[in-house]
Steps between C-alpha positions, in 0.01 A plus 500: 500500500685796647415868481791542260348243262163676510668837441700360203195339341295820528785702352528267200124459449435876506825584313619746763844658519675592824424869456130422449500288816661791683219730380234246606649485850501882516121498444459357851779717650749214521842613379757252364789547261543306175800322649302374796222384269750328270637298793163325535527360147847345536569127539481372857870407500613848388690696771273809464173305503244641744188322617184693422311568820125492547487879539671562163275256313187635673586859409583396142165324461311799644688734268436268206125522561519880489730489196272273298153607616568860593322682781129568549547851366707389198416140405709318239439200279753232607538342154599836352771540764630149430496567123705814564757293694510246219568766236778650714656157557542425127840581350503808279594308186181295521265791559289603205538866424341728244835619364628152420533425126243260364614209285454547125207280396491622139765250388363154446730205553621324185399137530632402155859475617590167651750502780824318427556197718779525752647159420489495124653187343651378824492131574551357845858396567573126520582357840862413543571208727779586737544155657505173311246235583656255742373153598533440872543137610548557872727194522225244437512245221169462328417176316 
């Protein structure tokens, strides 16, 4: 397993975006642009693919520890940080908000009506034979 694979798996597992990875690297004074970070996550056969070096992965892991746990002066709870990433990763249409209209539960469904069948009074069509039945003798006389 390469450093790129490890980096990709951590990014997916922790639901990190490129800008968040950039901020994590800045925590350990390691500067990289989003473009350089994005090159690590490309396919190996892509022309702009870059192999992730040991130094980059080491600095990312050290920064990740600070990002999740915090410092001695300002400790953090890692699960809260991960939950924050998860809420940011969800699309806006799936987020629950207070201003969203609630469905009307006062109307009860009417179960007395029976749904009409889709295929009412339709009978299956008869098969039409396209070719006549033919007896093959294969040139042999049978007695």
